[in-house]
C-alpha positions in Angstrom: 16.5 19.5 24.2 19.9 19.1 22.7 19.1 15.5 21.6 16.0 16.7 19.8 17.9 19.5 18.0 20.5 17.0 16.8 17.6 14.9 15.2 16.1 17.8 13.3 18.6 17.7 10.2 17.9 14.0 9.8 14.1 14.5 9.9 14.3 17.4 7.4 16.4 15.2 5.1 14.0 12.4 5.2 11.1 14.9 4.5 13.0 16.3 1.5 13.5 12.9 -0.1 9.8 12.1 0.6 8.5 15.2 -1.0 10.6 14.8 -4.1 9.8 11.2 -4.8 7.6 10.3 -7.8 3.8 9.7 -7.1 2.6 6.1 -7.1 -0.8 7.2 -7.7 -2.1 10.8 -8.2 -5.4 10.0 -6.5 -5.6 10.8 -2.8 -6.1 7.6 -0.8 -7.6 6.9 2.6 -6.0 5.1 5.5 -8.6 3.9 8.1 -7.8 2.6 11.5 -9.8 1.1 14.4 -7.9 0.3 17.6 -9.0 -1.0 20.9 -7.0 -1.6 24.2 -8.2 -3.3 27.3 -6.2 -2.7 30.5 -5.7 -5.7 32.7 -4.0 -3.6 35.4 -1.8 -0.6 35.7 1.1 -2.5 34.0 -0.4 -4.9 31.4 -2.9 -4.3 28.5 -4.1 -6.3 25.5 -4.9 -4.6 22.2 -6.3 -5.3 18.7 -6.3 -3.2 15.6 -7.8 -3.4 12.2 -7.0 -1.3 9.0 -8.4 -0.7 5.6 -6.5 1.4 2.8 -7.9 2.7 -0.4 -6.2 3.9 -3.6 -8.9 6.6 -4.2 -10.9 8.6 -1.7 -13.0 5.9 0.0 -12.9 3.6 -3.1 -10.6 0.9 -4.6 -9.8 -0.9 -1.3 -6.4 -2.6 -1.9 -5.2 -3.5 1.6 -6.3 -4.7 5.0 -4.7 -5.9 8.1 -5.7 -7.4 11.5 -3.3 -7.6 14.4 -3.1 -7.8 18.2 -0.9 -8.2 21.1 0.1 -7.0 24.6 2.1 -4.2 26.2 3.9 -3.8 29.5 4.4 -0.4 31.1 7.8 -0.5 33.0 7.3 3.1 34.3 5.8 6.4 33.2 8.2 6.8 30.3 9.0 3.4 29.2 6.6 0.8 27.5 7.3 -2.6 25.9 5.1 -4.0 23.3 4.7 -7.3 21.4 2.4 -7.7 18.3 1.5 -10.1 15.6 -0.7 -9.8 12.5 -1.9 -10.8 9.2 -1.6 -8.4 6.2 -3.0 -8.6 2.6 -2.4 -6.4 -0.5 -4.7 -6.6 -3.5 -4.4 -5.6 -7.2 -5.3 -2.1 -8.1 -8.5 -0.9 -9.8 -11.2 -2.3 -7.5 -12.3 -3.3 -4.0 -10.2 -6.3 -2.9 -9.6 -7.0 -6.6 -8.0 -10.5 -7.3 -5.4 -11.7 -7.5 -3.9 -10.7 -4.2 -0.4 -9.3 -4.7 0.9 -10.4 -1.3 0.0 -12.1 2.0 2.2 -11.4 5.0 2.5 -12.6 8.6 4.4 -10.4 10.9 5.7 -10.4 14.5 7.4 -7.5 16.3 8.9 -6.2 19.5 8.6 -2.5 20.3 10.1 0.0 22.9 8.4 3.3 23.4 10.2 6.1 25.4 8.5 9.4 26.2 9.7 12.7 27.5 7.9 16.0 28.2 9.1 19.6 27.7 6.4 21.7 29.3 3.1 20.6 27.7 4.9 19.1 24.7 5.0 15.4 24.7 7.7 13.5 22.6 7.5 9.8 21.7 10.4 7.7 20.4 9.3 4.3 19.1 11.8 1.7 18.2 10.6 -1.6 16.5 12.1 -4.8 15.2 9.9 -6.8 13.0 10.1 -10.4 11.8 8.2 -10.7 8.4 7.1 -13.6 6.3 6.2 -11.8 3.0 4.7 -14.3 0.5 6.6 -17.0 2.6 9.9 -15.2 2.2 11.5 -14.0 5.5 12.8 -10.6 6.0 13.6 -8.2 8.8 12.6 -4.5 9.3 13.8 -2.0 11.7 11.8 1.2 12.4 12.2 4.5 14.3 9.5 7.0 14.8 9.9 10.5 16.2 6.5 11.9 17.3 5.8 15.1 19.1 2.3 15.7 20.5 0.9 18.9 22.0 -2.5 19.7 23.5 -4.1 22.8 22.1 -6.9 23.9 24.3 -5.7 22.4 27.6 -2.3 21.8 29.3 -2.6 18.0 29.3 -4.5 15.5 27.1 -7.7 14.7 28.9 -11.5 14.6 28.2 -12.4 17.4 25.8 -8.8 18.0 24.6 -7.9 18.9 21.1 -4.3 18.1 20.2 -1.8 18.2 17.4 0.4 15.3 16.4 3.3 15.1 13.9 5.5 12.2 13.2 8.3 11.1 10.9 9.1 7.3 10.7 12.0 5.6 8.9 12.2 2.0 7.9 15.5 0.1 7.5 16.5 -3.4 6.6 19.5 -5.6 7.0 19.7 -6.1 3.2 20.0 -3.7 0.3 18.2 -1.4 -0.2 18.8 -0.6 3.6 16.6 2.5 3.5 13.2 1.1 2.7 10.5 3.6 3.6 9.7 6.9 5.1 6.3 8.1 6.5 5.3 11.5 7.6 2.0 12.5 9.3 0.4 15.9 10.4 -3.0 15.9 12.0 -5.3 16.7 14.8 -6.8 14.5 17.5 -9.7 15.0 19.9 -10.2 13.0 23.1 -14.0 12.9 23.3 -14.1 11.1 26.7 -11.9 8.7 28.8 -12.2 5.8 26.5 -12.7 7.3 23.0 -10.2 9.4 20.9 -10.4 10.2 17.3 -7.7 11.6 15.0 -7.4 12.7 11.4 -4.7 14.2 9.1 -2.5 14.1 6.1 -0.3 11.1 5.6 2.5 10.6 3.0 4.3 7.3 2.5 7.5 7.1 0.5 8.9 3.7 -0.8 12.3 2.9 -2.1 13.7 -0.2 -3.9 16.7 -1.2 -6.0 14.6 -1.1 -9.1 12.9 2.3 -8.3 14.5 5.5 -7.2 11.4 6.3 -5.1 7.7 6.5 -5.1 5.1 8.2 -2.8 1.4 7.9 -2.0 -0.7 10.5 -0.3 -3.6 9.5 2.1 -6.1 11.1 4.5 -5.7 9.1 7.6 -8.5 8.7 10.1 -8.4 6.6 13.3 -10.7 5.8 16.2 -9.2 4.5 19.4 -11.0 2.9 22.4 -9.3 2.4 25.7 -11.3 0.1 28.0 -11.0 -0.4 31.7 -8.4 2.3 31.9 -7.2 2.9 35.5 -7.6 6.4 37.1 -4.4 8.4 36.8 -3.1 6.6 33.7 -1.9 8.7 31.0 -4.3 9.8 28.2 -4.2 8.2 24.7 -1.1 9.3 22.8 -0.6 9.3 19.1 -2.3 6.8 16.7 -1.8 4.8 14.6 0.5 2.0 15.7 0.7 0.1 12.3 
């Protein structure tokens, strides 16, 4: 509990900067995610994910990504993950409007640690990314603090409504070292063992040397399938992965 309390000032500070940044676009965008996992056994699984993002509400599609990888569950609280994917960003003002602004290939290694305080589950995600952005190499380091709590049941299982909140910070090894901050507040519903849906408010804040800070607000929706999940395995946690 003391470790969580120590993190609160940092998270509040990040939220303050995010809220006071200038808006990239006054229109509310959407962030749409489809995720599927297949369990090979109790330790290993493979996964794929696709995303579409819009500048306006379900219009002006400007971004898509497709990625996949595998994860290894060391124990109930520790999971290692490897992923790779292709990412594309297009010009504003249309659906996949040319010319494309950027193409990116990305690989990453991730460590997820979880802990429980009564019915509250807390995830800590640490990720190191290797990125080829328009053929220019860069590194990104990410940390996400994600509390999740079931509302109508004591654990997340079939028929459970749950609340999820996260704050994620992005750092680089070159100036500007603080690159991005994301916050999310939403609700999820585990319809049955393989299917979970989630929706909520999402804000992304970007910082660069030439810009003191910009933000973009989204409605984020996600659908997650977990296939061949073994009995007794933990229920789906927060989505998205990005």
